[in-house]
C-alpha positions in Angstrom: -27.1 33.4 -14.7 -23.8 33.0 -16.5 -20.5 31.7 -15.1 -17.5 33.2 -16.7 -13.9 32.1 -16.1 -10.5 32.4 -17.7 -7.7 29.8 -17.6 -4.1 29.8 -18.8 -1.9 26.7 -19.4 1.8 26.6 -20.1 3.3 23.4 -21.5 6.4 22.2 -23.3 5.7 20.4 -26.6 7.5 17.0 -26.9 8.3 17.9 -30.5 10.0 21.1 -29.5 13.0 21.8 -27.3 14.4 18.6 -25.8 16.5 20.4 -23.2 14.0 20.1 -20.4 15.2 21.2 -16.9 16.1 18.5 -14.5 18.6 15.6 -14.4 16.5 13.2 -16.5 12.9 12.5 -17.6 10.9 9.3 -17.8 7.7 9.1 -19.8 4.8 6.7 -18.9 2.0 5.6 -21.2 -0.6 7.8 -19.5 -1.3 9.7 -16.3 0.7 8.6 -13.3 -1.7 7.8 -10.5 0.6 6.2 -7.8 4.1 7.1 -6.7 6.8 7.4 -7.4 8.1 5.3 -4.4 11.7 4.3 -3.8 12.8 0.7 -4.2 16.2 -0.4 -3.1 18.3 -2.4 -5.6 20.2 -4.9 -3.4 22.9 -5.3 -6.0 23.8 -1.7 -6.6 22.6 -0.1 -3.4 20.8 2.5 -5.4 17.2 3.6 -5.0 15.1 2.8 -8.0 11.6 4.2 -8.6 8.2 2.5 -8.7 5.0 4.1 -10.0 1.7 3.2 -11.6 -0.3 4.8 -14.4 -4.0 5.1 -15.0 -4.1 2.0 -17.2 -2.8 -0.2 -14.3 0.7 -0.4 -15.6 3.4 -0.8 -12.9 6.8 0.6 -13.8 10.3 0.1 -12.2 12.9 2.6 -13.4 16.6 2.9 -12.7 18.0 5.7 -10.6 18.6 7.5 -13.9 15.0 7.1 -15.2 15.5 4.2 -17.5 12.4 1.9 -17.5 13.6 -1.5 -16.4 10.2 -3.2 -16.8 6.5 -2.5 -17.1 3.8 -4.8 -15.8 0.0 -4.4 -16.1 -1.7 -5.6 -12.9 -5.2 -4.8 -14.1 -6.2 -2.6 -11.1 -5.1 0.4 -9.2 -3.1 -0.1 -6.1 -4.9 0.9 -2.9 -1.7 1.0 -0.8 1.8 2.4 -1.0 4.4 0.1 -2.6 6.3 -1.5 0.3 9.9 -2.9 0.0 10.1 -6.2 1.9 12.7 -9.0 2.3 10.3 -11.9 2.1 13.0 -14.6 2.2 15.3 -12.9 4.7 18.2 -13.1 2.2 18.7 -9.3 1.6 16.9 -9.5 -1.7 13.9 -7.3 -1.9 10.4 -7.5 -3.3 7.4 -5.2 -3.8 4.3 -5.6 -1.7 1.0 -3.8 -2.2 -2.8 -4.5 -2.5 -5.5 -3.8 -4.9 -9.2 -4.2 -4.3 -9.2 -7.9 -5.1 -5.6 -9.2 -4.5 -2.4 -9.0 -2.5 0.6 -8.6 -4.8 4.2 -9.6 -4.1 6.6 -8.9 -7.1 10.3 -9.4 -7.3 12.8 -6.9 -8.7 12.6 -8.6 -12.2 8.9 -7.9 -12.4 7.8 -11.5 -11.7 5.3 -12.6 -9.1 6.6 -14.5 -6.1 5.0 -18.0 -6.1 1.6 -17.9 -4.4 0.8 -14.4 -5.7 -1.2 -12.5 -6.7 -3.4 -13.8 -3.8 -7.1 -13.3 -4.0 -8.7 -11.8 -0.9 -11.8 -13.3 0.7 -13.8 -10.1 -0.2 -13.1 -6.8 -1.8 -10.5 -4.8 0.2 -11.7 -1.5 1.6 -8.5 -0.1 2.9 -4.7 0.0 2.1 -2.8 -2.8 3.8 -0.7 -2.1 6.9 2.7 -3.8 6.9 3.9 -4.7 10.4 7.2 -6.2 11.6 6.6 -6.4 15.4 10.1 -7.5 16.5 12.1 -6.2 13.5 12.9 -9.8 12.5 11.3 -9.6 9.0 8.4 -11.8 10.2 6.0 -9.6 8.4 2.3 -9.3 9.1 -0.1 -7.9 6.5 -3.3 -6.4 7.9 -6.2 -5.7 5.5 -9.9 -4.8 6.0 -12.5 -6.2 3.5 -16.0 -5.6 2.5 -17.3 -8.5 4.6 -16.6 -6.2 7.6 -13.7 -8.2 8.8 -10.0 -7.4 9.3 -7.6 -10.1 8.2 -4.0 -10.9 9.0 -1.7 -12.5 6.5 1.9 -13.8 6.6 4.3 -12.7 3.9 3.9 -16.2 2.3 0.3 -15.3 1.6 -1.2 -17.6 4.2 -3.6 -16.4 6.9 -2.1 -16.0 10.3 -3.7 -18.9 12.2 -3.0 -17.3 15.6 -5.0 -14.3 14.6 -8.8 -14.1 15.0 -10.3 -11.9 12.2 -11.7 -8.7 13.8 -15.4 -8.2 13.1 -16.3 -4.5 12.6 -19.7 -2.9 12.4 -19.1 -0.7 9.3 -16.5 -0.6 6.5 -12.9 0.3 7.5 -11.4 2.7 4.9 -8.3 3.9 6.6 -5.2 1.7 7.3 -5.1 -0.2 10.6 -2.5 1.4 12.8 -0.1 -0.1 15.4 1.2 1.1 18.8 3.3 -0.5 21.5 3.0 0.5 25.1 5.4 -1.4 27.4 5.1 -5.0 26.5 1.6 -4.7 25.0 0.8 -4.4 21.3 -2.2 -2.5 20.0 -3.9 -2.8 16.6 -6.1 0.3 16.2 -8.8 0.8 13.6 -11.8 2.9 13.1 -14.8 2.3 10.8 -16.7 4.7 8.6 -19.0 5.7 11.4 -16.2 6.6 13.7 -16.2 3.5 16.0 -12.7 2.7 17.4 -11.4 -0.8 17.7 -8.4 -1.7 19.8 -7.1 -5.3 19.6 -3.9 -7.3 20.4 -1.7 -8.7 17.7 -3.7 -11.9 17.9 -7.0 -10.2 17.3 -8.1 -10.3 20.9 -10.0 -7.3 22.3 -7.9 -5.0 24.5 -9.9 -1.8 25.2 -13.6 -1.0 24.7 -14.0 2.7 23.8 -17.3 4.5 23.9 -16.0 7.7 22.3 -15.8 7.9 18.5 -13.9 9.7 15.8 -15.9 11.9 13.4 -17.8 10.1 10.6 -15.7 9.4 7.5 -12.6 11.0 9.0 -9.7 11.3 6.6 -7.0 10.2 9.0 -6.1 9.9 12.6 -2.8 9.9 14.6 -1.8 7.6 17.5 0.1 9.4 20.3 
């Protein structure tokens, strides 16, 4: 009744040879848990890098790996880090969500006024960022533990023309979007596999009796 195993680990000591392979290296405080994601510098046109470590620190580095700033946000991001132009002036910000808040941070590491925005209940899924008509009138879709799906504007206010979608069970996967002809479809599924299909205003479009598998890890809209 014994379990025997053997493991081998190769590593390079930081006190040894500094000539590591690659163009450059960048060291965080601890394990990197999110990213890296690219972030466009509107001044230089270069892609900078965003990532987060296990202590909740968010980093922005230059294209050559120099840390431009580090900011502790207290929680792990649930979503990817999105690049948005919130003010439609070709200057970009970082949008993401944690369990309790929506975050919108500018390139200098400062919160945009009104953020971080506390959610009405704990978020259960990563946000979905939508720009229906490619006009930078962003919509942020997020599901919460009160079994409702909410719709926010990029200013951090709730979209008044959207009726929050009531679901039967928690929604863990991002809400997806499809357009067929002139019709928009927001598509979600809950942890028990029930499928919800709504318009961009939160109005029911299709009632489906079939389901996805329970706790599916992803789904694709064709």
